[in-house]
N, C-alpha and C positions, 0 to 999 in steps of 0.2 A: 263731814269728812274727818276721819281720825288719822292723825299723823303722830306717831310715837317714836321720836328719836331717842336713842338709848343714851341719855345724858344722866349719869348717876350723881355727879356732883360738879360744882364749879371748882376749878383748880385752886389749891391752897395759895397760889401766888396772888390771887385776887382777894382773899379773905380779909386782909387788914388794910386794904387800899380803897380809895374812892373809885377806882376803876371797876370794882365789883358791880356798881350800879350801871356803869356804861356797858359792861358785858351783858347784863340783863336786858339793856336796851337793844343791843345787837341781836340777842335772841328774839326779842319782840319783832324786830324788822324781818328776821328770817321766817318767823311764824306767819306774819302778814303776807310775805311773798308766797308762802305755801297755801294761802287762802284759808288758814285755820281760824277759828273764831275764839279759841281760848287756849290757855296754858295752865296745866295743873301740876302741882308738886306736893311732896309730903315730907317736910322737914320734921325732925324730932322736936317734941315739945320743949325739951330743955335747951334747944338751940335758939334762945331768945334773940341773940344778936342777928342771926340770919333772918329770923321771922320779922324783926323790925325793919331790916333792909328791904325784904320782899314787900312789906306793907307800904313802905315809902315809894316803891315802884308801882304800886297800884294793886298788888295781890290782896286778897281778903281770905280770912279763915272761914272755911265752909263747914268742916265737920272734924271732930276728934276721932282719930283712928286708934283705938286701944290696942296695945301690943302689936303694932303693925310691922315693926322692923326687928329682926333678930341680928344682934351684933355681939360677937364673942360670947355666945351662949346666954345672952340676956336679952329679953324682950323690951322694946321701947315704944312708948306712945308717940304718935305723929299727928300733925295737923294736916288735913287736906286743905290746900290753899289753891286759889285759882285767880286768874285775871281773864276777863272777857273783853273781846274787841268787837266793836260795831263798825259797820260800813267799811 
């Protein structure tokens, strides 16, 4: 089953706070309630801080997506990251 909520980013309010991880955990609970088996995201490669937090929460880097995102006229590479849930 594919559920694709339109979540473009996590509010900047959480970026510098430990609540960032707790918001990811809340997202995880929501995903489990929807009976989804995974969450995928594609942060920019240069966003090492966010990637580190995602990995601490159980996400893993799956594939490099060259020139995935266009922002202000410039293309950026992104990582396809996922976390899978069982049972």
